[in-house]
C-alpha positions, 0 to 999 in steps of 0.5 A: 507465555510471553517467554515462548512468544519472544523465543519462538522464531515464527511468532517473532517473524510474524510480529515483525512483518505484521508491524512492517506491514501496518507501519508501511500502510500508516506511512503510506496514507500519510504521505499520499497527499503529496504528488510527484513527477516520475519523469523528473525523479528519472531526470527527464522532463514530462511529455504530456501524452493522450490516452482514451482521448484524455489529453495532457497525462503525465506520470504524476503520482502520489508519494503513496505509490512508493510504498505500496508495492512493498505493501504487496510484496508483504501480502505475499510473504505473510500469505506464503507462510501463515495463510490468507487468514493472517494477512486478512487480520493484519489488513484489518488492523492496518485500516483500524489504525489508519482510521484512527490516525486520521481521527486524530489528525482531524482532532489536531487540525481543530484544536485551537492553534498557538497564534502567538508563537506557532502560527508565524514561526516559519514565516522566514522559511516561506510558510507564513501560516503554520495551521493552514499548512498543517491542515493542508498536509494532514486534512486529506478530503473524506472521499479520499480516505474512503476511496483508499481504504476501500481499495486496500481491503478489496485488493488485499482480499483479491490478491489472497484469493488469486495467490492461493488459486494459483498455488493449488495449481502450481504447488511450491513451483513458480513463486514468481507466478503466484506472487507477481500474478496476484499482485498484477491483478489486485493492483489493476483493481486497486487502481480503479477503485480508489480513483472511482471513489475519490474523484468519480463519486467524490469530485464529479470526474468523467469515466474517461478521466478515471480510466485514462489515469487509472491506466497510467497509474497501473502501468508504474504499479505493474512495472514495479511489481515485476522489478520486485519479484526478485525481492520475493525470492530473496526474502523467502531465502533469508526466511528459510534460513532464519527458521530452517528448512523443516519448519519452513516446509510445515509453515508453507503446508499449514498456510495452504490448508488454512486457505 
């Protein structure tokens, strides 16, 4: 059995894609607590603007958005070759492991810290209390975790549905339309679900704040979806080269039949 798994190319490819998908999702959740300035990343100073009556907006984003566009590229690749059931399965696995990770973070935060050495060990580097720093980094609020995981699952299911609806109409043509189109739709929903749960319900934001900040976040995600469209073609080309044209064709047909 294990010999077959290790030598079957479609199986090996799925294991790699699934592992990368889950790892990427987990890393994105872990680094999501840091905010960064997109303007400064691009070498510009932020210029606050207004949207929907909300003032002082800038492109201040969570570091999680650096990785989430890749997650949706992976979703489309798995969807193309293995079908919607495979995408849903690895999405459920990713959510389960993220929940497990946060439970372990919670445990690590609350076990007694070493006061003799560890807590003050980085004082000379500007971190007087390592326990407070550790808790601040890994102790994300419950509403943020719930919002992020809910948005992830809903957007994944929606991405799968839109992808296959488009493919049924276009067939094997217009890869860019089903891949980028499904991502644009699912990321739009994702942007607002996470803000509504984490900050409207969890922190009392107004609907105006949710809509304005959600649109700012979505504009970045939409831009990245368009920028990464050529990556879909590059990856599919490498997969066909790895698997062979006949196997690739059979897998795509099977993926559609599993819709």
